[in-house]
C-alpha positions as CSV (number, residue, x, y, z in Angstrom):
1,M,149.4,179.7,118.7
2,L,146.5,180.7,121.1
3,A,146.6,184.2,119.8
4,V,146.2,183.0,116.2
5,V,143.3,180.8,117.1
6,F,141.6,183.6,119.0
7,T,142.1,186.0,116.1
8,G,140.9,183.5,113.6
9,L,137.7,182.7,115.5
10,F,137.0,186.3,116.3
11,L,137.4,187.5,112.8
12,A,135.4,184.5,111.4
13,G,132.6,185.5,113.7
14,L,132.5,189.0,112.4
15,V,133.0,188.2,108.7
16,L,130.7,185.1,108.6
17,G,128.0,186.9,110.5
18,T,128.0,189.7,107.8
19,V,128.2,187.3,104.9
20,L,125.3,185.2,106.1
21,A,123.3,188.4,106.7
22,D,123.6,189.1,103.0
23,G,125.8,192.1,103.7
24,D,123.2,193.9,105.8
25,P,125.0,195.9,108.4
26,F,124.5,195.1,112.1
27,P,122.0,197.6,113.6
28,S,123.2,200.4,115.9
29,P,122.1,199.8,119.5
30,F,120.9,203.4,119.4
31,G,118.7,202.9,116.3
32,E,115.0,202.3,116.2
33,T,113.7,199.4,118.1
34,G,111.7,198.1,115.1
35,E,114.8,198.1,112.9
36,I,116.8,196.1,115.5
37,V,114.1,193.6,116.1
38,A,113.6,193.1,112.3
39,Y,117.3,192.5,111.8
40,F,117.4,189.8,114.5
41,R,114.3,188.1,113.2
42,T,115.4,188.2,109.6
43,H,119.1,187.1,110.2
44,S,118.7,184.9,113.3
45,D,121.0,182.2,111.9
46,A,123.7,184.6,111.1
47,V,123.5,186.1,114.6
48,R,123.6,182.6,116.2
49,I,126.7,181.5,114.2
50,S,128.4,184.8,114.9
51,G,127.7,184.5,118.6
52,A,128.9,180.9,118.7
53,L,132.2,181.8,117.0
54,Q,132.6,184.8,119.4
55,F,132.0,182.5,122.3
56,A,134.6,180.0,120.9
57,A,137.1,182.9,120.7
58,S,136.7,183.7,124.3
59,I,138.2,180.4,125.4
60,P,141.7,180.7,123.8
61,L,141.8,184.3,124.9
62,A,141.3,183.4,128.5
63,V,143.9,180.6,128.2
64,Y,146.3,182.9,126.5
65,A,145.9,185.6,129.2
66,A,146.6,183.0,132.0
67,T,149.6,181.6,130.0
68,V,151.2,185.0,129.4
69,S,150.7,186.0,133.1
70,A,152.3,182.7,134.4
71,R,155.2,183.1,132.0
72,L,155.9,186.7,133.1
73,H,155.8,185.6,136.8
74,R,158.1,182.7,136.1
75,L,160.5,185.1,134.4
76,G,160.6,187.1,137.6
77,V,158.4,190.0,136.7
78,R,156.9,191.2,139.9
79,A,155.4,194.5,138.5
80,P,151.7,194.8,138.8
81,G,151.5,194.8,135.0
82,A,151.5,191.0,134.8
83,T,148.5,190.7,137.1
84,I,146.7,193.6,135.4
85,A,147.3,191.8,132.0
86,L,145.7,188.6,133.5
87,A,142.7,190.5,134.8
88,D,142.2,192.4,131.6
89,G,142.5,189.3,129.5
90,L,139.9,187.4,131.6
91,L,137.6,190.4,131.6
92,A,137.9,190.6,127.8
93,A,137.1,186.9,127.4
94,G,134.2,187.3,129.8
95,F,132.7,190.1,127.7
96,L,132.8,187.9,124.6
97,L,130.5,185.4,126.4
98,P,126.8,185.6,125.3
99,R,124.4,187.0,127.8
100,R,121.6,184.7,128.7
101,R,118.1,186.2,128.4
102,T,115.8,186.1,131.4
103,R,112.2,185.0,131.2
104,K,111.0,188.6,131.4
105,E,112.9,189.5,128.2
106,N,111.5,186.6,126.1
């Protein structure tokens, strides 16, 4: 169930962000600075909603990683793969969290 919730929220963030941006593609991080700034100024609501859904997706992903790791340990799996799966799941959930801007970046 957690995997389904994560997948739904993650995909909703991608799809809804694109739909609300009127189909404009997300700018490349290697593109022109002016184009990137214009996209975020023009489509700020789409970016906020997409970011909120991506943040919401990180929570069930972290819970899922912890649940799967605990189940594997309970089943007697002592290979490092169970701990590696937990670490990878928590790192992936952490990378979905939004980065807070500092005052210098404002």
